N, C-alpha and C positions, 0 to 999 in steps of 0.2 A: 504494500500500500504506500509506503513512503516513496518508492521509486516512481509510481505513477503520479503521485502528487508533485514531485519535483519535476517530472517531465511536463506536466500540465503548466506549472509555473514557468518553466523554460519556454514552452510554446507561446504563452501569453507575452512574455518579454520579447521573443523574437518577432512576433507579429507587429509590435510597435516600431515606429520609425526610429532610427538612431537619434538619441538625444531627447526623445519625447518624454521618457521617464524623468530625466533631469529637469526638463522644463516644468513638468507637473509638480515636482517636488519644490522647485523655486516659486511657483505660483502659490502653492500652499503656504510656504514660509512667509511670503509677502502678505497673504490674507491673514495669517496669524499675527503679524506685526501690526497691520492696520486695525484689526479688531481688538487688540490688547491695549487698553489705555495706559498701562504701565510702561509699555515699550515706546509709545508715541513720544516724540521729542518736540519741545517748543522750538520756535525759530531762534537762531543764535542772535543774541542782542548786538546792536551796532557798537562798534568800538568807540571809545571816547577819547577826546583830547584832554590830557591831564596836566596839572601844574607840575613842573619839574622839581619844585622845592618840597611839596607836601603830598603829591600824588592825588590831589583833589580833582574830581571831574569838572572840566571847564566848559567844553562844548563837544559837538559831534561832527564828523566829516561831512555828513549830509547838510550841514548848515554853512558850508563854505560858499562864498560868493565869487563870481568871476568879474574881473581878473582877480585871482586869489592871492598871488604873491607880489610883493613890492619891496624894494630896498630904498630907504630914504636916509638922509643925513640931517640931524637937527642943527640949530644955530651954534651949538657948542662943538660941532664937528663929529659927534658920535653917530655911527652908522647903525641902522636897524633893518633887519630883514623881517617883514611882517606878513602874516597870513590873515586874510579877511574872512569874517564869519557874520552871517546875518543876525546871529544871537550867540551869546556865551553866558548861559544861565549860572555858571559857576564863577563868573567875574563880576565884581561890583563896579558901579560907575561912581568914581570918586572925584570930587572937585567941581568947580564951576566951569562949564564949557567955554572955550575961547576960540576965536578965529585967528588969533595971533600965531604966526608961523605954521599954519595948518598945511598938511601935505595933500589934502583933498579940498579943492576950491569949493566954497559954499558950505563946508562942513566944519563945525566947531568941535574941538577935541577936549576930552577930559580923561583922567587916568582910569585904566582898567586894572583892578587889583584882584588877587585871588580871594574868594569869599572865605576861605579857610585860614590861610596863613598871612594874608594881606601883602604878599609879594607883588611888586609891579610886574604885570604881564603884558602891558601894552596900553592901548587907548580906545576909548569909545568915540566914535565920530557921529555927530548929529547934524542933519541937514534936512533934505526932503524925506529922508529915512534915517535909520540908525543902524550902525554896524560896528563890530569890534575889529580892530587891527591888532593882532596879538604877536608878540615877538617870538619868532620860531625857536630860538635857542632857550626859551624859558618854558617850553612845552614838551610833553612827551606825546608823540603821535603814534 
């Protein structure tokens, strides 16, 4: 009886197209994953741009505005490479906005500081809209 059973199983397997058994097994595994809520995984959260000094979340790559990168020199001769974001929830707007020596015509600037450690991260620019220009070397991307 064992011999006839193994022959029958062999006959069923040989009647299937090559690889069909593997595909059926893969389909079953996928169905098991989809139907088991413990296996379902949530979408991976978007990476954040963080303060280099304290690792506090400052903004997200999806908030980058174009043109995104600029290099400017202030009146004291210091050069800054900045990255522009439409919002930086982890950066406080500090100081009274001024148009003096602004890098963006029509936009007043004030300091952008880390909400957690108060390190200077760049500037908020306010005009027809508002954006943050953050110093690249003071961020972890």
